[in-house]
Structures are given as C-alpha cells and as structure tokens.
C-alpha positions as CSV (number, residue, x, y, z in Angstrom):
1,D,0.2,-0.1,0.4
2,S,3.2,2.1,-0.5
3,K,4.7,2.4,2.7
4,I,7.8,1.9,3.5
5,I,8.7,-0.4,5.8
6,D,10.9,0.1,8.7
7,K,12.4,-1.0,12.4
8,E,8.9,1.5,13.3
9,N,6.2,-0.7,11.6
10,L,8.1,-4.1,10.9
11,R,6.3,-6.2,13.4
12,S,2.7,-4.7,12.3
13,W,3.4,-5.9,8.3
14,Q,4.9,-9.1,10.0
15,N,1.4,-9.7,11.7
16,C,0.0,-9.1,8.6
17,L,1.5,-12.3,6.7
18,G,0.2,-16.0,7.1
19,Y,3.2,-18.3,5.5
20,V,2.2,-22.8,5.5
21,P,5.5,-23.8,4.9
22,Q,5.6,-27.6,3.1
23,Q,7.1,-29.3,5.9
24,I,4.8,-28.1,9.4
25,F,6.1,-28.2,12.9
26,L,3.4,-29.3,15.4
27,I,4.3,-29.0,18.9
28,D,3.7,-31.9,22.1
29,D,0.3,-29.6,22.7
30,T,-3.6,-30.0,21.9
31,I,-4.5,-28.9,18.2
32,E,-5.6,-26.3,19.7
33,S,-3.0,-24.7,20.7
34,N,-1.1,-25.9,17.4
35,I,-3.7,-23.6,15.1
36,A,-3.0,-20.9,17.7
37,F,0.5,-21.4,17.9
38,G,2.1,-18.6,19.9
39,V,-1.8,-17.3,21.6
40,D,-2.4,-17.9,25.6
41,Q,-4.9,-20.8,26.2
42,E,-7.1,-18.0,27.8
43,N,-7.3,-16.2,24.8
44,I,-7.6,-18.4,22.2
45,D,-10.7,-16.9,20.4
46,Q,-12.7,-20.2,19.2
47,K,-14.6,-19.0,16.6
48,A,-11.5,-17.9,14.8
49,L,-10.2,-21.1,15.3
50,E,-13.3,-22.9,13.9
51,E,-13.4,-21.2,11.2
52,A,-9.7,-22.0,9.8
53,A,-10.1,-25.2,11.1
54,K,-13.1,-25.0,8.7
55,I,-11.3,-23.3,5.7
56,S,-8.7,-25.9,5.9
57,N,-10.7,-28.9,5.9
58,I,-9.9,-30.2,9.1
59,H,-12.6,-29.2,11.5
60,N,-14.9,-32.0,10.8
61,F,-12.0,-34.5,11.8
62,I,-11.4,-33.1,15.5
63,K,-15.0,-32.6,16.0
64,D,-16.2,-36.2,14.8
65,E,-13.4,-38.5,15.2
66,L,-11.4,-37.3,17.8
67,P,-12.6,-38.0,21.5
68,L,-11.3,-34.5,22.9
69,G,-11.7,-32.6,19.7
70,Y,-9.8,-29.6,19.5
71,K,-8.2,-30.6,23.1
72,T,-6.4,-33.9,21.7
73,F,-2.7,-33.7,22.0
74,V,-0.8,-34.1,18.7
75,G,2.0,-36.2,20.2
76,E,5.6,-35.0,19.3
77,K,6.0,-33.1,15.5
78,G,2.4,-34.3,15.0
79,I,3.2,-38.0,15.3
80,R,-0.4,-39.2,16.3
81,L,-1.6,-37.5,12.5
82,S,-1.0,-38.2,8.8
83,G,1.2,-36.2,6.7
84,G,-1.8,-34.4,5.5
85,Q,-3.9,-33.6,8.5
86,R,-0.3,-32.5,9.8
87,Q,-0.7,-30.0,6.4
88,R,-3.9,-28.7,7.1
89,I,-3.5,-27.8,10.7
90,G,-0.3,-25.8,9.8
91,I,-3.1,-24.2,7.2
92,A,-5.9,-23.4,9.8
93,R,-2.7,-21.8,11.7
94,A,-1.8,-19.6,8.9
95,L,-5.3,-18.8,8.8
96,Y,-6.0,-18.2,12.2
97,H,-4.7,-14.8,12.6
98,R,-6.6,-13.2,9.5
99,P,-4.0,-12.5,7.4
100,K,-3.8,-10.2,5.0
101,V,-1.1,-12.0,2.9
102,L,-1.2,-15.6,3.2
103,I,1.9,-17.3,1.3
104,F,1.5,-21.0,0.7
105,D,5.3,-22.7,0.6
106,E,4.1,-26.4,-1.4
107,A,1.4,-26.1,1.0
108,T,-0.4,-28.8,-0.5
109,S,2.2,-31.4,-2.1
110,A,1.5,-33.5,1.3
111,L,-2.2,-33.6,0.7
112,D,-3.7,-36.3,-1.9
113,N,-5.6,-34.4,-4.9
114,I,-9.4,-34.5,-3.4
115,T,-8.0,-32.9,0.0
116,E,-6.0,-30.2,-2.0
117,K,-8.5,-29.4,-4.3
118,I,-11.4,-29.0,-1.5
119,I,-8.9,-26.7,0.8
120,M,-8.2,-24.5,-2.5
121,E,-11.3,-24.2,-3.4
122,A,-11.5,-22.5,-0.1
123,V,-8.9,-20.4,-0.1
124,Y,-10.0,-19.3,-3.6
125,N,-12.8,-18.3,-1.9
126,L,-10.7,-15.5,0.5
127,T,-9.6,-13.9,-2.3
128,N,-11.7,-10.8,-1.9
129,K,-10.2,-10.6,1.5
130,V,-7.0,-11.9,1.1
131,T,-3.6,-11.5,-0.8
132,I,-2.7,-15.9,-1.7
133,I,0.9,-16.1,-2.8
134,I,1.3,-19.7,-4.0
135,I,4.4,-21.6,-4.8
136,A,3.8,-24.9,-6.3
137,H,4.7,-27.5,-8.6
138,R,1.7,-29.1,-9.2
139,L,0.2,-26.8,-11.6
140,S,-3.4,-28.2,-10.6
141,T,-2.5,-26.1,-7.5
142,I,-2.8,-22.7,-9.4
143,N,-4.8,-23.3,-11.8
144,L,-7.6,-20.7,-10.7
145,C,-5.2,-17.8,-9.8
146,Q,-5.4,-14.4,-11.6
147,K,-1.4,-14.0,-11.9
148,I,0.8,-17.1,-12.2
149,F,4.4,-16.0,-12.7
150,L,6.6,-19.3,-14.0
151,I,10.2,-18.9,-12.7
152,E,13.0,-20.9,-14.5
153,K,17.1,-20.3,-13.3
154,G,15.7,-17.2,-10.8
155,K,13.9,-15.7,-13.6
156,I,10.6,-14.5,-14.6
157,R,10.3,-16.7,-18.1
158,S,6.3,-15.8,-18.4
159,E,3.5,-14.6,-16.7
160,G,-0.4,-14.6,-16.9
161,N,-2.9,-16.4,-15.7
162,Y,-3.5,-20.2,-16.5
163,Q,-5.1,-20.5,-20.3
164,E,-3.0,-17.4,-20.9
165,L,0.2,-19.4,-20.2
166,L,-1.0,-22.7,-21.7
167,K,-1.3,-20.7,-25.0
168,K,1.5,-18.4,-25.1
169,D,4.5,-20.5,-23.5
170,S,5.5,-24.2,-24.6
171,K,7.5,-24.4,-21.1
172,F,4.2,-24.5,-19.2
173,R,2.2,-26.6,-21.6
174,E,5.0,-29.0,-21.4
175,M,4.7,-29.2,-17.5
176,V,0.8,-29.5,-17.4
177,G,1.1,-32.4,-20.1
178,E,-0.4,-30.7,-23.4
C-alpha cells in the first residue's frame, strides 16, 4: 500500500502475513494450541479457531473423530496425525490470525488430490479478503490463480493466468502435459 517498511512498522507488517511451509512444525500439545500457535490458552478465539479449521478442511475430522476434539494432544511433531492432517493444521494456523497476505510454500504437496482441491477452493474463496501467494510445482494447485509467474533459473520466464500461459508458453504446456 505504498508504505515503506522500517523498524517502526516491521512487526505490524509481519503480523499481516500468514505462512504455510511444506513441512509443518507441530508442538507436543493440543490441536487447539497448534492452530492458535503462540496465543495463551485463555486468549484463544474459539470462533476464529473453528473458522480456520473449516477452511483448511480439518474441522470435521477434529470434531467427529477425535474423542477430545480440539483438546486432543498431537504427540511429538504431530506423530499421532497423518501428513495431510498435519498440513491442514498448518494451513489452519496460518488462517487463524486472519492474515492480509497468505503465502503457501508447497503447502498442499502432502495432500491427496481430492483434499487439495477442497482446500484450494476454500482458499480461493478468500481472494476478495486476502492476497494469496502460492509457490507450487503441482500445477493443479494454481489453475485458478489470477496471475502466475513461471520462474526458470531464478528469472521470470513468463506470466499470465493459467489459460494465457497454456497458449503462449511451450514450457508451461509441457509442464501441464499438453
């Protein structure tokens, strides 16, 4: 928004960001604490917690399949959860604070295609509220993005939406398999 980021506003700018890495770090605590990571137990916003869990497609699993629900302990590094469940908790964590910018760094790579599709549809529904930056090798993840940058050897090779890149870039067509 044309604001220079400096020492005075750096922390407030950082608080506008949500980040979902490829490998999610979970602490040996409850699902609730892992989603609201860094928030004191008494300050956890249950509504925001459940909203984030619903968007990341983990709420029904937590509510219906875990006897303690959000109070269930995940074990060291989330050992009691599958890779996809850990990833969805990581996505919920990024959404919990209602960021203005959401960065997905290969964030859906551990998910099966059906779960990825459900989550990405929910994420795309946030586009009027959140700027989303997606780093992905699986091109189905980005097919609805408004602007795609194809990067090769550290430089932008091409840019456009999915259909535009299919038409104008042979490398992109090759990557898609057309």
